[in-house]
N, CA, C and O atoms as a CHARMM CRD file, in Angstrom:
* protein
*
  268
    1    1 MET  N      8.08100   5.87100 -18.67000 PROA 1      0.00000
    2    1 MET  CA     7.99600   4.67600 -17.97500 PROA 1      0.00000
    3    1 MET  C      7.14800   3.63200 -18.86400 PROA 1      0.00000
    4    1 MET  O      5.99000   3.80500 -19.24400 PROA 1      0.00000
    5    2 SER  N      7.93300   2.55800 -19.10600 PROA 2      0.00000
    6    2 SER  CA     7.37300   1.55500 -19.83100 PROA 2      0.00000
    7    2 SER  C      6.02200   0.96900 -19.27100 PROA 2      0.00000
    8    2 SER  O      5.70000   1.22700 -18.11100 PROA 2      0.00000
    9    3 GLU  N      5.27100   0.22700 -20.03300 PROA 3      0.00000
   10    3 GLU  CA     4.04200  -0.39800 -19.42900 PROA 3      0.00000
   11    3 GLU  C      4.35500  -1.51800 -18.38000 PROA 3      0.00000
   12    3 GLU  O      3.64800  -1.75300 -17.40100 PROA 3      0.00000
   13    4 TRP  N      5.44000  -2.14100 -18.69400 PROA 4      0.00000
   14    4 TRP  CA     5.89300  -3.21600 -17.78600 PROA 4      0.00000
   15    4 TRP  C      6.31200  -2.59900 -16.56300 PROA 4      0.00000
   16    4 TRP  O      5.94200  -3.12400 -15.51300 PROA 4      0.00000
   17    5 ASN  N      7.08400  -1.48200 -16.52400 PROA 5      0.00000
   18    5 ASN  CA     7.48600  -0.88400 -15.30700 PROA 5      0.00000
   19    5 ASN  C      6.42600  -0.41600 -14.59900 PROA 5      0.00000
   20    5 ASN  O      6.40700  -0.54300 -13.37500 PROA 5      0.00000
   21    6 LYS  N      5.44300   0.16500 -15.25600 PROA 6      0.00000
   22    6 LYS  CA     4.11900   0.70800 -14.54500 PROA 6      0.00000
   23    6 LYS  C      3.59300  -0.49400 -13.79100 PROA 6      0.00000
   24    6 LYS  O      3.42900  -0.41600 -12.57300 PROA 6      0.00000
   25    7 LEU  N      3.31800  -1.62000 -14.47000 PROA 7      0.00000
   26    7 LEU  CA     2.74700  -2.85000 -13.90100 PROA 7      0.00000
   27    7 LEU  C      3.47100  -3.16700 -12.59300 PROA 7      0.00000
   28    7 LEU  O      2.91000  -3.22700 -11.49900 PROA 7      0.00000
   29    8 GLU  N      4.85800  -3.37600 -12.83200 PROA 8      0.00000
   30    8 GLU  CA     5.75400  -3.81800 -11.54500 PROA 8      0.00000
   31    8 GLU  C      5.50500  -2.83400 -10.49800 PROA 8      0.00000
   32    8 GLU  O      5.20400  -3.22100  -9.36900 PROA 8      0.00000
   33    9 PHE  N      5.61000  -1.53300 -10.78900 PROA 9      0.00000
   34    9 PHE  CA     5.42900  -0.51000  -9.65200 PROA 9      0.00000
   35    9 PHE  C      4.10200  -0.56300  -9.09800 PROA 9      0.00000
   36    9 PHE  O      3.95400  -0.47500  -7.87900 PROA 9      0.00000
   37   10 ALA  N      3.17000  -0.69300  -9.83800 PROA 10     0.00000
   38   10 ALA  CA     1.77900  -0.76800  -9.18600 PROA 10     0.00000
   39   10 ALA  C      1.58500  -1.88300  -8.43600 PROA 10     0.00000
   40   10 ALA  O      0.95700  -1.81200  -7.37900 PROA 10     0.00000
   41   11 GLU  N      2.10300  -3.05000  -8.89600 PROA 11     0.00000
   42   11 GLU  CA     2.08900  -4.36900  -8.09300 PROA 11     0.00000
   43   11 GLU  C      2.72800  -4.22400  -6.69200 PROA 11     0.00000
   44   11 GLU  O      2.17500  -4.58500  -5.65300 PROA 11     0.00000
   45   12 ALA  N      3.93800  -3.66200  -6.77400 PROA 12     0.00000
   46   12 ALA  CA     4.69700  -3.42400  -5.45600 PROA 12     0.00000
   47   12 ALA  C      3.94200  -2.40200  -4.58300 PROA 12     0.00000
   48   12 ALA  O      3.87400  -2.58200  -3.36700 PROA 12     0.00000
   49   13 LEU  N      3.41000  -1.40100  -5.13600 PROA 13     0.00000
   50   13 LEU  CA     2.71900  -0.42000  -4.19500 PROA 13     0.00000
   51   13 LEU  C      1.45500  -1.16000  -3.59700 PROA 13     0.00000
   52   13 LEU  O      1.23700  -1.13000  -2.38600 PROA 13     0.00000
   53   14 SER  N      0.75400  -1.72500  -4.34900 PROA 14     0.00000
   54   14 SER  CA    -0.48600  -2.44800  -3.98700 PROA 14     0.00000
   55   14 SER  C     -0.15600  -3.53800  -2.96700 PROA 14     0.00000
   56   14 SER  O     -0.82500  -3.65800  -1.94100 PROA 14     0.00000
   57   15 THR  N      0.88300  -4.33200  -3.25600 PROA 15     0.00000
   58   15 THR  CA     1.10500  -5.42700  -2.29500 PROA 15     0.00000
   59   15 THR  C      1.63000  -4.78400  -0.83500 PROA 15     0.00000
   60   15 THR  O      1.24300  -5.28000   0.22300 PROA 15     0.00000
   61   16 ARG  N      2.50800  -3.68100  -0.86900 PROA 16     0.00000
   62   16 ARG  CA     2.84300  -3.08800   0.34800 PROA 16     0.00000
   63   16 ARG  C      1.49900  -2.51200   0.99500 PROA 16     0.00000
   64   16 ARG  O      1.26000  -2.77500   2.17400 PROA 16     0.00000
   65   17 TYR  N      0.75800  -1.85600   0.36200 PROA 17     0.00000
   66   17 TYR  CA    -0.42200  -1.17900   0.96500 PROA 17     0.00000
   67   17 TYR  C     -1.29100  -2.36000   1.69200 PROA 17     0.00000
   68   17 TYR  O     -1.71400  -2.22800   2.84000 PROA 17     0.00000
   69   18 MET  N     -1.48200  -3.37500   1.00200 PROA 18     0.00000
   70   18 MET  CA    -2.33200  -4.44900   1.59800 PROA 18     0.00000
   71   18 MET  C     -1.66800  -5.03800   2.85000 PROA 18     0.00000
   72   18 MET  O     -2.32100  -5.33000   3.85200 PROA 18     0.00000
   73   19 ARG  N     -0.37900  -5.19500   2.75300 PROA 19     0.00000
   74   19 ARG  CA     0.37000  -5.79300   3.97400 PROA 19     0.00000
   75   19 ARG  C      0.14800  -4.80600   5.16000 PROA 19     0.00000
   76   19 ARG  O     -0.16700  -5.21900   6.27500 PROA 19     0.00000
   77   20 LEU  N      0.33200  -3.43100   4.86600 PROA 20     0.00000
   78   20 LEU  CA     0.25700  -2.52800   5.94100 PROA 20     0.00000
   79   20 LEU  C     -1.14800  -2.45300   6.42100 PROA 20     0.00000
   80   20 LEU  O     -1.31900  -2.21900   7.61800 PROA 20     0.00000
   81   21 ILE  N     -2.16700  -2.62100   5.64900 PROA 21     0.00000
   82   21 ILE  CA    -3.52600  -2.75600   6.10000 PROA 21     0.00000
   83   21 ILE  C     -3.81900  -3.88400   7.15900 PROA 21     0.00000
   84   21 ILE  O     -4.47900  -3.72000   8.18500 PROA 21     0.00000
   85   22 VAL  N     -3.26500  -4.97600   6.77800 PROA 22     0.00000
   86   22 VAL  CA    -3.32200  -6.14800   7.72600 PROA 22     0.00000
   87   22 VAL  C     -2.51100  -5.77200   9.02800 PROA 22     0.00000
   88   22 VAL  O     -3.02600  -5.96800  10.12900 PROA 22     0.00000
   89   23 LEU  N     -1.33600  -5.27100   8.92000 PROA 23     0.00000
   90   23 LEU  CA    -0.56700  -4.97600  10.03800 PROA 23     0.00000
   91   23 LEU  C     -1.12400  -3.93700  11.04700 PROA 23     0.00000
   92   23 LEU  O     -0.96800  -3.97600  12.26700 PROA 23     0.00000
   93   24 SER  N     -1.84900  -2.93100  10.28200 PROA 24     0.00000
   94   24 SER  CA    -2.41300  -1.84000  11.13100 PROA 24     0.00000
   95   24 SER  C     -3.68700  -2.27600  11.79100 PROA 24     0.00000
   96   24 SER  O     -4.09800  -1.74100  12.82100 PROA 24     0.00000
   97   25 ASP  N     -4.30200  -3.25400  11.18200 PROA 25     0.00000
   98   25 ASP  CA    -5.63000  -3.81700  11.78300 PROA 25     0.00000
   99   25 ASP  C     -5.56600  -4.94900  12.75800 PROA 25     0.00000
  100   25 ASP  O     -6.53800  -5.39600  13.36500 PROA 25     0.00000
  101   26 ALA  N     -4.22600  -5.40900  12.86100 PROA 26     0.00000
  102   26 ALA  CA    -3.95600  -6.62800  13.83700 PROA 26     0.00000
  103   26 ALA  C     -4.09900  -6.24500  15.27500 PROA 26     0.00000
  104   26 ALA  O     -3.78900  -5.17400  15.79700 PROA 26     0.00000
  105   27 THR  N     -4.65600  -7.37800  15.85800 PROA 27     0.00000
  106   27 THR  CA    -4.91600  -7.16400  17.23900 PROA 27     0.00000
  107   27 THR  C     -3.51800  -7.18800  18.04800 PROA 27     0.00000
  108   27 THR  O     -2.52100  -7.71300  17.55200 PROA 27     0.00000
  109   28 ASN  N     -3.50900  -6.60700  19.27600 PROA 28     0.00000
  110   28 ASN  CA    -2.27000  -6.68100  20.04500 PROA 28     0.00000
  111   28 ASN  C     -1.75200  -7.90700  20.35400 PROA 28     0.00000
  112   28 ASN  O     -0.54400  -7.96600  20.58300 PROA 28     0.00000
  113   29 SER  N     -2.43300  -8.92200  20.40900 PROA 29     0.00000
  114   29 SER  CA    -2.01100 -10.44300  20.68600 PROA 29     0.00000
  115   29 SER  C     -1.20000 -10.95000  19.38200 PROA 29     0.00000
  116   29 SER  O     -0.39300 -11.87900  19.42900 PROA 29     0.00000
  117   30 LEU  N     -1.49400 -10.27600  18.29800 PROA 30     0.00000
  118   30 LEU  CA    -0.65100 -10.83800  17.14100 PROA 30     0.00000
  119   30 LEU  C      0.38200  -9.90500  16.72000 PROA 30     0.00000
  120   30 LEU  O      1.17400 -10.31300  15.87000 PROA 30     0.00000
  121   31 ILE  N      0.50900  -8.72800  17.16600 PROA 31     0.00000
  122   31 ILE  CA     1.58500  -7.80200  16.83300 PROA 31     0.00000
  123   31 ILE  C      1.88900  -6.83600  17.88000 PROA 31     0.00000
  124   31 ILE  O      0.95300  -6.45100  18.58200 PROA 31     0.00000
  125   32 GLU  N      3.13900  -6.36300  18.09900 PROA 32     0.00000
  126   32 GLU  CA     3.40800  -5.42600  19.05600 PROA 32     0.00000
  127   32 GLU  C      2.84500  -4.07000  18.74500 PROA 32     0.00000
  128   32 GLU  O      2.75200  -3.72300  17.56800 PROA 32     0.00000
  129   33 GLU  N      2.45900  -3.26900  19.73500 PROA 33     0.00000
  130   33 GLU  CA     1.72200  -2.11300  19.64000 PROA 33     0.00000
  131   33 GLU  C      2.76900  -1.17100  18.86900 PROA 33     0.00000
  132   33 GLU  O      2.29200  -0.46400  17.98100 PROA 33     0.00000
  133   34 ALA  N      3.92700  -1.10200  19.07600 PROA 34     0.00000
  134   34 ALA  CA     4.83500  -0.26100  18.27800 PROA 34     0.00000
  135   34 ALA  C      4.93100  -0.51400  16.92200 PROA 34     0.00000
  136   34 ALA  O      5.05000   0.40700  16.11400 PROA 34     0.00000
  137   35 ASP  N      4.88300  -1.90000  16.53600 PROA 35     0.00000
  138   35 ASP  CA     4.90800  -2.33300  15.10500 PROA 35     0.00000
  139   35 ASP  C      3.52700  -1.92100  14.48000 PROA 35     0.00000
  140   35 ASP  O      3.48200  -1.43200  13.35100 PROA 35     0.00000
  141   36 ARG  N      2.47400  -2.11500  15.18900 PROA 36     0.00000
  142   36 ARG  CA     1.19200  -1.60900  14.51100 PROA 36     0.00000
  143   36 ARG  C      1.25800  -0.06700  14.29700 PROA 36     0.00000
  144   36 ARG  O      0.88600   0.40800  13.22400 PROA 36     0.00000
  145   37 GLN  N      1.70500   0.68300  15.26000 PROA 37     0.00000
  146   37 GLN  CA     1.63000   2.10300  15.12000 PROA 37     0.00000
  147   37 GLN  C      2.47000   2.49800  13.91100 PROA 37     0.00000
  148   37 GLN  O      2.08100   3.37200  13.13600 PROA 37     0.00000
  149   38 LYS  N      3.61800   1.85500  13.75200 PROA 38     0.00000
  150   38 LYS  CA     4.52200   2.21800  12.65500 PROA 38     0.00000
  151   38 LYS  C      3.84900   1.84300  11.32600 PROA 38     0.00000
  152   38 LYS  O      4.00700   2.56500  10.34200 PROA 38     0.00000
  153   39 ALA  N      3.08100   0.69700  11.27500 PROA 39     0.00000
  154   39 ALA  CA     2.34900   0.31000  10.04200 PROA 39     0.00000
  155   39 ALA  C      1.33800   1.35800   9.79600 PROA 39     0.00000
  156   39 ALA  O      1.11800   1.69400   8.63300 PROA 39     0.00000
  157   40 GLU  N      0.63600   1.96400  10.87400 PROA 40     0.00000
  158   40 GLU  CA    -0.26900   2.93700  10.47700 PROA 40     0.00000
  159   40 GLU  C      0.36500   4.15400  10.00100 PROA 40     0.00000
  160   40 GLU  O     -0.16700   4.85500   9.14100 PROA 40     0.00000
  161   41 GLU  N      1.43600   4.41600  10.51000 PROA 41     0.00000
  162   41 GLU  CA     2.08000   5.73300   9.92300 PROA 41     0.00000
  163   41 GLU  C      2.65100   5.58500   8.50500 PROA 41     0.00000
  164   41 GLU  O      2.64500   6.50400   7.68600 PROA 41     0.00000
  165   42 GLU  N      3.14200   4.36400   8.27900 PROA 42     0.00000
  166   42 GLU  CA     3.51500   4.05300   6.92700 PROA 42     0.00000
  167   42 GLU  C      2.50000   3.89800   5.93800 PROA 42     0.00000
  168   42 GLU  O      2.72900   4.11700   4.74800 PROA 42     0.00000
  169   43 LEU  N      1.33200   3.51200   6.39000 PROA 43     0.00000
  170   43 LEU  CA     0.18800   3.38000   5.58700 PROA 43     0.00000
  171   43 LEU  C     -0.32200   4.65800   5.20200 PROA 43     0.00000
  172   43 LEU  O     -0.70500   4.83000   4.04500 PROA 43     0.00000
  173   44 HSD  N     -0.37300   5.71300   6.18200 PROA 44     0.00000
  174   44 HSD  CA    -0.82600   7.00400   5.94100 PROA 44     0.00000
  175   44 HSD  C      0.12400   7.72200   4.85600 PROA 44     0.00000
  176   44 HSD  O     -0.32800   8.44700   3.96900 PROA 44     0.00000
  177   45 LEU  N      1.44200   7.44800   5.02100 PROA 45     0.00000
  178   45 LEU  CA     2.31600   8.13600   3.99700 PROA 45     0.00000
  179   45 LEU  C      2.09800   7.52000   2.57800 PROA 45     0.00000
  180   45 LEU  O      2.07500   8.21200   1.56100 PROA 45     0.00000
  181   46 LEU  N      1.93800   6.15800   2.59000 PROA 46     0.00000
  182   46 LEU  CA     1.66200   5.42600   1.24300 PROA 46     0.00000
  183   46 LEU  C      0.45500   5.92800   0.60700 PROA 46     0.00000
  184   46 LEU  O      0.41600   6.23500  -0.58400 PROA 46     0.00000
  185   47 ARG  N     -0.56700   6.01200   1.43400 PROA 47     0.00000
  186   47 ARG  CA    -1.77800   6.71700   0.83900 PROA 47     0.00000
  187   47 ARG  C     -1.60000   8.01600   0.15200 PROA 47     0.00000
  188   47 ARG  O     -2.18900   8.29200  -0.89300 PROA 47     0.00000
  189   48 THR  N     -0.85300   8.73600   0.70100 PROA 48     0.00000
  190   48 THR  CA    -0.53300  10.07500   0.26800 PROA 48     0.00000
  191   48 THR  C      0.25400   9.93500  -1.12000 PROA 48     0.00000
  192   48 THR  O     -0.06900  10.60000  -2.10500 PROA 48     0.00000
  193   49 VAL  N      1.25100   9.07200  -1.12200 PROA 49     0.00000
  194   49 VAL  CA     2.09000   8.78600  -2.33000 PROA 49     0.00000
  195   49 VAL  C      1.15700   8.20500  -3.47300 PROA 49     0.00000
  196   49 VAL  O      1.18300   8.67200  -4.61100 PROA 49     0.00000
  197   50 ILE  N      0.32700   7.15400  -3.09600 PROA 50     0.00000
  198   50 ILE  CA    -0.56300   6.51600  -4.08400 PROA 50     0.00000
  199   50 ILE  C     -1.31800   7.66400  -4.77400 PROA 50     0.00000
  200   50 ILE  O     -1.27500   7.78200  -5.99800 PROA 50     0.00000
  201   51 LEU  N     -2.06300   8.57300  -3.93500 PROA 51     0.00000
  202   51 LEU  CA    -3.01200   9.53000  -4.53800 PROA 51     0.00000
  203   51 LEU  C     -2.31800  10.55500  -5.35300 PROA 51     0.00000
  204   51 LEU  O     -2.97800  11.22800  -6.14500 PROA 51     0.00000
  205   52 ASP  N     -0.97500  10.73900  -5.21700 PROA 52     0.00000
  206   52 ASP  CA    -0.14200  11.64400  -6.01800 PROA 52     0.00000
  207   52 ASP  C      0.32200  11.03500  -7.29500 PROA 52     0.00000
  208   52 ASP  O      1.02200  11.71600  -8.04400 PROA 52     0.00000
  209   53 LEU  N     -0.00100   9.82000  -7.61100 PROA 53     0.00000
  210   53 LEU  CA     0.47400   9.07800  -8.62600 PROA 53     0.00000
  211   53 LEU  C     -0.11900   9.62300 -10.07300 PROA 53     0.00000
  212   53 LEU  O     -1.22800  10.15500 -10.03200 PROA 53     0.00000
  213   54 PRO  N      0.44700   9.53800 -11.14700 PROA 54     0.00000
  214   54 PRO  CA    -0.14100   9.77100 -12.45000 PROA 54     0.00000
  215   54 PRO  C     -1.34000   8.87900 -12.53800 PROA 54     0.00000
  216   54 PRO  O     -1.32200   7.76600 -12.01300 PROA 54     0.00000
  217   55 LYS  N     -2.37900   9.33100 -13.18400 PROA 55     0.00000
  218   55 LYS  CA    -3.75600   8.54300 -13.28500 PROA 55     0.00000
  219   55 LYS  C     -3.56300   7.11100 -13.86600 PROA 55     0.00000
  220   55 LYS  O     -4.23200   6.16900 -13.44000 PROA 55     0.00000
  221   56 ASP  N     -2.72300   6.98500 -14.75300 PROA 56     0.00000
  222   56 ASP  CA    -2.61700   5.60600 -15.45300 PROA 56     0.00000
  223   56 ASP  C     -2.03500   4.68600 -14.29800 PROA 56     0.00000
  224   56 ASP  O     -2.58600   3.59900 -14.12300 PROA 56     0.00000
  225   57 ILE  N     -0.98400   5.03500 -13.51600 PROA 57     0.00000
  226   57 ILE  CA    -0.50300   4.13400 -12.46700 PROA 57     0.00000
  227   57 ILE  C     -1.44500   4.09500 -11.32000 PROA 57     0.00000
  228   57 ILE  O     -1.62700   3.03900 -10.71300 PROA 57     0.00000
  229   58 LEU  N     -2.05800   5.20500 -10.99100 PROA 58     0.00000
  230   58 LEU  CA    -3.14600   5.26000  -9.92900 PROA 58     0.00000
  231   58 LEU  C     -4.16200   4.07700 -10.22400 PROA 58     0.00000
  232   58 LEU  O     -4.36900   3.19400  -9.39200 PROA 58     0.00000
  233   59 ASP  N     -4.74600   4.11600 -11.39300 PROA 59     0.00000
  234   59 ASP  CA    -5.64100   3.14700 -11.85500 PROA 59     0.00000
  235   59 ASP  C     -5.13100   1.68700 -11.66600 PROA 59     0.00000
  236   59 ASP  O     -5.82600   0.81800 -11.14000 PROA 59     0.00000
  237   60 LEU  N     -3.97500   1.49500 -12.09200 PROA 60     0.00000
  238   60 LEU  CA    -3.41700   0.13700 -11.88400 PROA 60     0.00000
  239   60 LEU  C     -3.30400  -0.40100 -10.53300 PROA 60     0.00000
  240   60 LEU  O     -3.52000  -1.57500 -10.23200 PROA 60     0.00000
  241   61 VAL  N     -2.89500   0.67800  -9.61000 PROA 61     0.00000
  242   61 VAL  CA    -2.77100   0.31600  -8.08700 PROA 61     0.00000
  243   61 VAL  C     -4.23100   0.01100  -7.58600 PROA 61     0.00000
  244   61 VAL  O     -4.44000  -0.95500  -6.85300 PROA 61     0.00000
  245   62 ARG  N     -5.22700   0.84600  -7.99300 PROA 62     0.00000
  246   62 ARG  CA    -6.67000   0.76300  -7.50300 PROA 62     0.00000
  247   62 ARG  C     -7.31000  -0.64200  -7.91400 PROA 62     0.00000
  248   62 ARG  O     -8.07400  -1.27500  -7.18600 PROA 62     0.00000
  249   63 GLN  N     -6.90100  -1.02500  -9.14600 PROA 63     0.00000
  250   63 GLN  CA    -7.31500  -2.37200  -9.72000 PROA 63     0.00000
  251   63 GLN  C     -6.73800  -3.62600  -8.91600 PROA 63     0.00000
  252   63 GLN  O     -7.39400  -4.65600  -8.75600 PROA 63     0.00000
  253   64 ARG  N     -5.59700  -3.45900  -8.48600 PROA 64     0.00000
  254   64 ARG  CA    -4.87200  -4.49800  -7.70800 PROA 64     0.00000
  255   64 ARG  C     -5.45300  -4.58300  -6.25600 PROA 64     0.00000
  256   64 ARG  O     -5.72200  -5.64000  -5.68500 PROA 64     0.00000
  257   65 ILE  N     -5.61000  -3.30800  -5.72900 PROA 65     0.00000
  258   65 ILE  CA    -6.09500  -3.27800  -4.29400 PROA 65     0.00000
  259   65 ILE  C     -7.43200  -3.87600  -4.23700 PROA 65     0.00000
  260   65 ILE  O     -7.79100  -4.59600  -3.30600 PROA 65     0.00000
  261   66 SER  N     -8.22600  -3.54500  -5.32600 PROA 66     0.00000
  262   66 SER  CA    -9.58000  -4.07300  -5.22700 PROA 66     0.00000
  263   66 SER  C     -9.87900  -5.47000  -5.60300 PROA 66     0.00000
  264   66 SER  O    -11.03500  -5.88500  -5.52500 PROA 66     0.00000
  265   67 LEU  N     -8.99900  -6.15000  -5.96900 PROA 67     0.00000
  266   67 LEU  CA    -9.02700  -7.63600  -6.35600 PROA 67     0.00000
  267   67 LEU  C     -9.25700  -8.58500  -5.03600 PROA 67     0.00000
  268   67 LEU  O     -9.30700  -9.80900  -5.15600 PROA 67     0.00000
């Protein structure tokens, strides 16, 4: 995988991760309970995927999430 592809992949994963964090933490008045529950489930799966990434991509994802 080229460096450019790694960066693009890390950017996409970190963006999705941050969106899911916001959705899963949303109050019921902002989002339906079913949608919030789905976001929590997807977030759990995404965390598993992220932790199984090769170290170089994992580091890129972590850098973007921590910004």
